[in-house]
N, C-alpha and C positions, 0 to 999 in steps of 0.2 A: 414186306417193306424193303425196298432196295436201299442199301446203306453205302455211304461214301467210304472208301478205303482211308484209314488214318493218315497214311503218307501222302494222300492226294487231296486232303481236305481243302487246301487253298486252290486246288484246280477244279473244284466242283463248281463249274461255271457253265452257263449256257447263254449264248448271245442270241439276240433277236435281230435277224437280218432286216435291213431297210432297203427296199428296192430303189434303184437310182431314179426311177420314174417319179418317185415321190420326194425328190430332193427338196422341193419347195411346194407348199400349198398356201392358199389364201383363206384365212378364216372369214366366213361371211358376216359374222356378228361384229367383228372389230376392224376388218379390213386390213389386217396386218399379215405380213409374210412370216410363215413359220418354217425356219430352216431345219431340215432333218439332219441330225448329226450321226456320228459313228455309233454302233451299238454299245450298250453298256451291259453289265453282267451281274448275276447273283453270285456273291462271294462272301465268305465269312470274315474277311479282313476289311475294316473300315478305311475309307480314304483319309489321307492326312493333309491334303492340300487341294484347293480348287484351282483348276486351270494352271497347274504348276509349270508347264512348258510353254504357256501362251501368254505370260504376263501376269498370272495370278488373278485373284478376285477383281482387281481394278480393271482388268481387260475382259472379264468373263461375261458371257451372255446369261440371260435368265434361264435358258434351256440347259446350259452347262451347270448352273447352280442347282437346277431341279434334278439333274442326273446325279450330282454329288449328294444331294439329300437322299435320294433313293438308295444310293450305294451305302450310306450310313444306315438307312432303315433295314436293308437286307442283312448287313453284318450284325447290327445290334439286336435284331429280332431272331438271330440264329439260336437254336436250342443250346443250352449249356449242359444238358444232361440231367438225369433224375436227381442225383445227389452230388452236385459239383463241389470239388474240394478246392478249386482255384477259381476265384472270381474273374470276371471280364474275359472269360475264355470260352470259345465255341467248342462244342462237343466234336470230337474227331470221328464219331460214328453216327451222327445224326445229320440229316440234311435240312435245308430251309423249309419251314412249314410243317415238319414232322412232329406231331404231338401224340404219337402212339405211346404205349406203355413204356417202351425203352427210351423214349425221348421226352417224356411229359413233365420234366422238371422246369426250372425257371429259364427264361431267356437270358441272353448275355447281359442286356442292360438291367434286367431285374436283379442280377447279382452285384451290380454296382452298390456302393455303400450309400444307405439312406443318410440324410443330412444329420440326424441325431447320432448316427454311428461315426460321424466325423467330428461333430460339435456336440458331445453329450451334455446332458444337463448338469452333471457333476463328474469329477474325476477324469481319467484318461479314456480315450476311445476303447471299445472292447477289443481285447487281444493285443493292445499296443505293447510293443517291446522295441527298444532302441536297437536290439541285436537281431530281431526277427526279419526274415525277408519281407520287403515292402512294409516294415514296421507293423506286421501283424494284419495286413489288409485282408487276408483270406480267411480270417476268423468267421465262423458262421454268424448269421444275423442276431443282433441283440440290441434292444432299444432301451436306453437309460435316460429318463427325463429328469432325474435328480430328486433330492429329498423333498423339495417343496411341493411337487406334483407327482407323487409316485403312481404307478399304474399297476393294477392287479387284474387278474382274469375275472370276467363277469360271472363265469361259472367255473366249476372245478372238475372237469371230466378227468377220469383216470384211465390211461395216462394222458397227460396234456399233449395236444398235437404239436408237431414241430413248429417252430417259429416261422411265420410266413415271410418270404422274401419281400413281398409287396406290403409296405407299411403306410397306410393312408392316414397321416396325422395332420392334414389340413382339410378344413371343411368350407373355406370361403376363399375369395380372391383378394389377398393382401388387405383384408378387412373392409373392402369397399362394397362387396355384394356376395350373395350366395346364388348358386346355379342349380336348377332342378330339371328333371326330365318327366314330362307329363305322361309319357307312354308307360310309366311304371305305376303299379298299384299305389294308391295314396294311404293305404292302411298301415299305420305304424304297428310295431310288435314289440315284445319284450326283448327281441334281439336287435332291432333296428328302429330307432325312434323317428328317423327321417329317410324312408326308403327311396324317395325320389331325389334326394340330395346327391350331387356329384361331388366326390371326394378326391383329394389330390395327394401326390407325393413328390418329393424331389430327391435325386440321387446324383452322386459324382463318381467318376471313374478312378482307377488306380493312380493316375498321374496327379490328380488334385489331392487325393488322400495322402500320398507320399509327401507332397509339398507341405501340407499342413502339419503332418506328423514329424517331418524332419525339423521343422521350426518350433514344434510344440505350441502351435497357435490355436489349438482347439478350445482354449479357455477364454478367448477374446483378447489375448495379449498382442495380437498382430498390430503392427504400426499403421493402423488405418488412418488416423488423423494426419500423420506425416505424409502418408501416401496421397490422401485427398488434397492436401495443401500443395504438394508438388504437382499433381496433375492439373489442378485449376490454375496455378501460377504459370506453368510452362506449356499448358495445353497439349500434353503428350504423356505417354507412359513414363514412369520413373525407371531409373537403371535397375538392373537385376542385383540382388544382394539381400542382406538381412535387414536393411534399414527401411525397406519398402515392401509392399505387397505386389507381386508380379507373378501370376500363375504361369506354369510352364506351357509350352506349345503342346497341342493335342490333349489339353484338358477337355473333357466332355462332361456336360451336365445334362440330365433329362428331367423333365417334369411331365407327369402323366395324370390324366383324369379317368376315374373309374366310377362305375355305378352298379346298382342292382339291375339285373335283366329280368324282364317278364318271361313267363313260360314259353311263349312263342319265340322270343329272342334267344333263349337258352338252347333251343333245339334247331335254330336256323342255320348254324354253321357259319355265321357271318361275323362273329365276335371272337376275339382272343379272350379267353377266360382263365382265371387262376384263383388260388386261395389267397385272400388278402387279410390283413389285420386292420381293423378300424376301431374307433373308440366311442364309448357311450358313458353315461352316468348310471351308477347302480342305485339301489334303493337308499343307500346312505349318502348319495350325492358325491361319491368318489369316482374318479375316472377309472374305467375298466376297459379291457379289450375283448373284442369278439373276433372270430375268424370265420369267413364264409367265402363263397365263390362270387366274384364280381366280373364285369366285363370292361375291357379297355375301350374308352371312347375318344381319347385324345393323347397325343404324344409329341412333346417338344424335344428336339435334339439341338443342343448348341455346342459348338466346338471351336476352340481357339487354335488357329494355325499360324505358322511363321509369317504368312503374308496377310493374314486377317486377325491381328491381335485383338480386335474388337469382337471376335467370335463370328461365326456363321450360324444363322438362326433358321432352322427348318421346323415346320410344324405339320403334323399329320392328324387326320380324323378318321373315325369309323364312318362308313359310307352313309349310314342312315341317321345321322345326328339331327339334321334339320327336316322336320315334318310339318305339314300344314295342320290346321285344326281337325281335319278329317283323318289324319294319320298317314297321308300320302307323302312320299319323298319330294322335296323341293329341288334337289339335285340328283343326277345319276351317280353311279359309282365312280366315275372319272371326274366329276365336278361340274359338268354342264348343267345349267339351270333348265329344269323341265318345264316349269310354269311359274309365273309370278303370282304368289298368293294375293287374293283381292284385298284392297285396303278397306278399312272400316269407314263408315259414312263421314266421320269427323276427321278423316285423314286425307292428305294430299300425297299422291305417289311421288317418289318411291317411299314405301313405309316398311323398313326392315324390322321395326318393332311395333307392337300395339300395346299401349298408346305410343305415338311418336314422341321423340325427345330431341332436344337440341342443346348445344352448348352456347351460352352467352358469356363471352370472354371480354375482359377489359383490362387496360393497364392501370386503372385507378385503384389505389389501396387506401382504405379508410380505416384507421386503427380502432375507431369506436363504433362504427356502424357497418353491419354486414352488407357488402356489395358483391356483385358477380366478380369472378367467374362462378357460374352455377349451371347445372343441367336442369332444364325445365320441361314440363309437358307441353305438347303442341296439339291442340290449343291449350291454354292454361287450365281450363276446367275439364280437360279430357278425362274420361273414365278409365280406370285401370283395366287390365285384361280380364279380371273377374271382379265380381261385386265386392268381395272382401277376401282376406287371407284365410278365411274358413273354407273357401272353395278354390281348388287348384285347377289350372287349365288342363283339359285332356290333350294327350298326344304331344303337344308342342314343348320345346325347351322354353323355360321362363326363368327370370331372375328376380331377386328381391334385394334392392339396395339396402345398405346397412342403416338400421335405425340409429338416429342421432347425428348422422352426417348432414350438416345443414344445407349443403348445396346440391343434394340429390333428391329426387322424388322417392320417398320411402314408405308411402302409405298403401302400396299394393303391388301385385305382381305385374311384370312387364314381359309380354310374350315375344319370342323371337320368330320372325317370319322368314327372314333370309339374311344373307351377309350384307354388311354395309358396303363392301366392295367384292364383286364377284371374283372367282378364281380366274387368273389370266389364261387366255387360250393356249399359250405355250406351255403352261403347267398342266392344263388338261390334256394336251397332246402327249406330254411326257408320262402322265398317269396312264394313258391308254397303252403306251408302249410297255410300261412297267407291269401293268396287269396282264398283258399278253405274254410277257416274259415269265411271270409267275405261273400262269396256266401251262405254258409249254414246259417249263422246268418241273412243275409238279407232276405232269403226265410222264415225263421221262424218268423221274425218281420215285414213282409210285406213291405220291402224296395225293390223297383224295380231298378235293374241295378245300384247298388251302384258305384259311381265314384271311390271309394277307391280301388276297385279291379284292377284299371288301374294305380296304383302307386306302385313303387317298392323300396325296400331298396337297396342302392348301397353298403354300408359297414358301419362299426363301428370301432372307435378307443377307446380302453378302458385301454390300458397299455402304459406307456412311454417306448420308445425303443431308444437306442443310436446307431446311425450309425456313426462309428468312421472312416469313409473313405469318399472320395469325389466322388467316382463313383456311378452309379445307384445302387439302392438296389438290392439284390439278389446275392451277391458275397461272402457271408460268410455262414458257416454251420447254418442250421436252418432257413434261411431266405426265404425258399420256402415252409414252412409248412402251407398249406391252411386250417388247422383245428384251428389255433390260430392266434394271432396278428402278428406273424413273417412271413409276406409275403408282396411282393411289393404293392399289391392292398390295404391292410390295412394300411401299413406304409405311403403310399402316398394318403391317403383318400382324395378324391376330387369329387365334383359334376360337371358334364359336362357343366352346364350352370352357375355355381356360381364360381368355380375355373376354369378359362377358358383357359388362354394361357399357354405357356411352364413353366414359373416360378411358376405358381400356380397349374397346373395339377401335376407337379412333384416337389413340394416344399420340400426343406430341407435347413438347415443353416438359412439364413435370406435374406431379399431383400436389395440389394445394392442401396440405394437411395440418399446417401449423394451428389453424383455428378449427380443426375438425370438420372441414367442408366436404372432402371426398372428390372434389372436382379437379380438373386439370386446367392449365393455362399455358399459353405460349409467351406471355410477357414476363420479362426479367424482373420488373418491379414487384411482381407477386412473390418473388423468392429472395427478397432482400436487396435487389439491385436498385439502381437509381430510378427515380420517377421518369415516366416517358414511355415511348412505344418500342424500346429496344427489345429484341426477341431473345428468349432464354436459350442458352446452350446447355444441353443435357449430357453431352459427351464430347471428348476431345481426342484428336488423332493427328499426329505429325505436325503440331504447331497450330492447328485450327480447331475452333469450336463449332459444334454442329447442333442444330435443333432437329434431331432425328426422331422418327416416329416408330410406332410399333414396338416389337420386342427389343430391338437394339437400343432404341431410345430409352425404354424403361430400364433396361439393364445398365445403361449409362447413368441415368438419374439415380437409381436405387443401388447400383453396384459400384461403378467406376468413381462417381462423384462422392461416394461414401467411403472410399479407400479400400474397396474389396476387389480391385480390378473390375471386370464386368460380371462378377459373380455376386448375386444378391445374397447367397448363402454365406460367402466369405465375409461380406460386409456385416451380416447379422451376428455371426458367431454362435454361441451356445444356444441349444434348443431345449427349453425347460418346460414345455407343455405339449401334450398331445391333444389336439383340438377335438371337441365334441360338438354335435349339432346344437345350435341355439334355436329358440322358438322364433317363429316368423316375425313377431313384434319385438324381438329382443336379440337382434343379430349383431349389435354394434360392438366395436372394440372397447367402448367404455363399460359395457355390461358383461362381456364374455371374454376371457383370456384367449389370446391368439399367439401362435409361435412365430408369426411374421407380421410386421407392422410397417407402416409407411415412414419414410424419413425424407 
C-alpha cells in the first residue's frame, strides 16, 4: 500500500482534467446545458465556503454546490487511523479509501461526537473539563442515556469489545415512519429482532461541541425560547452572545443510515462497513446493546458557513439502495434512471411508491372534527404492498407509517419504486466526474476497488427558496431550471432511506403534530396562524420568511423555529433514550419511547 507522507497529507490530491472540447454538453433528457467547470480534487481538508470568490452561495450554480458536497465527502470519509487519539482529524499516513489493516479504524466523521456525547441523559458530557483542550472533546466514545433508561450489554463477553464509534440509537424517522430493506433476510434472531430495519445516528463536529460545552448548555438550559422569539419576531438570526443560541461558522452535523448486509452484499466491495452499536430489549425487557458489522447506506452532511448561516445540506446514498421487485437497480451508480418500474394495475404513472399516496392539504382548521391535511392512498381502497405486515416485500425498500398517527395510512407496508424527483442531470454529471476521480486516485495510490465509487450525491440545498403556494413545486416561472437551486429535486432535497414517507420525501411547510396526525401542511392556519390561505414560513433569513422544502425547510421548522439555530439536536437537548425496534403494529410515538420527536 502506498502511503502519503505526513508532511504532504494536504497535498495528496489528484485532479481530473476536463477537455476543452467538453466545455458544454446538452442533456438529452432535460434539454439543459451542463457547463463543465474546473477540476476538483480529493483532499483531507473539508471546504469552508461555497463559491467564496464568486459571490458565495447566493451566486453559486448547482454544479458548484455539487462539487462542494463532494469535497466534504472526500474529507470527512478520510481514514482517521486504527486508534485515533484526536477526533475530527485525518490520518497523516492513510490515503482516501484505504481500509487496509493499518488504516481500518473509523473515518473522520465517525469520530465526531454522537448526540448523546454532547447532550447526555444525565450529568456532564463524557470527558468534559473546563480546563481541557476543546473541553475534553477527544475523549473516547461513551454513551450515557441517564438513570431513567440505563443501557447494559445484551451479553457479557470477556473482555468486552471496544466501544463502537458508530452508535445507532435511532430506529425511525422522527417518529413518523420506519424504513426497511427487503434485500435483507427477514429472519429475526436473538442478536437482531429487526434485521431489515434501517437504523440511524446523528453526530456533531468539534466546533459545535465546543460551543455547547463553553456555555454548559448540554442540560437543556440553552436560551431556546428567547432565541425562537427573536428569530420569529425579527425574521433573522439573533446577535452572537450568551443570550441567544447561534452556532459558530463551520459547524458540521452528519446523519447516517446503516443496516445489516446480506452475504452477497458483504462480499461485494460496494459498501463501507464498520462495527456499530445498536440497541435491543433483553429477556427482562431492559434496553441492551449489541455490536456487529453493518453497511452504510445513507449520509447527510450539513455545514454552516459565513455566507450560508442557514447551513448547506448535501446528501449521499449507496448506489444500490433503490431496487425493483426483482432485485434489479433502478438507477446506475451515478444516478441515471435505468428503467421505470412498472405501475400496478390500480396505479397511474408516475408511481414512486406502491400503493400510490397523495397529500390532501387545506387551510381549514376544525378543533372538534379531524379534517385534512392528511396523506391518503390512491385510490382510497388501494391494497398495500403486501397482504399484511406478516409478509415483507422482497428486494425493495419499504416503509411503515407510525401506528396511531391519524393522517397517515398505517395499516401496511408501502414499497419504494423510485424517487419522487429524479437526481438532476448536473448532479449526475458531477457524480461521473467524482467517480472517475476516485478510480484514478485509487489506482495511483494503490487502493483496490475503493468502496466510495459506489456512493453517489443525490443533491444539495444551498439557497433558501420561498414557495408561496400550497401545490407541488414546479408551477411558477424558473422552478424547473436544473442548473441552479430552483427545481423540484433541489427544493425537496431528500434521501430515499432517511426522508422516507410522503411528508418527508416532499416536505414543505411543517409537520402537523399537535393532534398526532403525522402529516405536513403549507398553510399557516394549521400552525396557530390566522384563518385563511396564508402560507406558513418555516425558516427566516435576513428579514424574510420562507416556506422552504426538503432538509433546509425541516431544519428551519424543527431547529431554527425551536430556538436551536438550524440544528435539530441543539433544539432537542438531552438524549435520554436509546431506541429499540418496535413491532410493525406498534411503531408509534405513543407506544414506544423515542429520543427525537416532532415539535
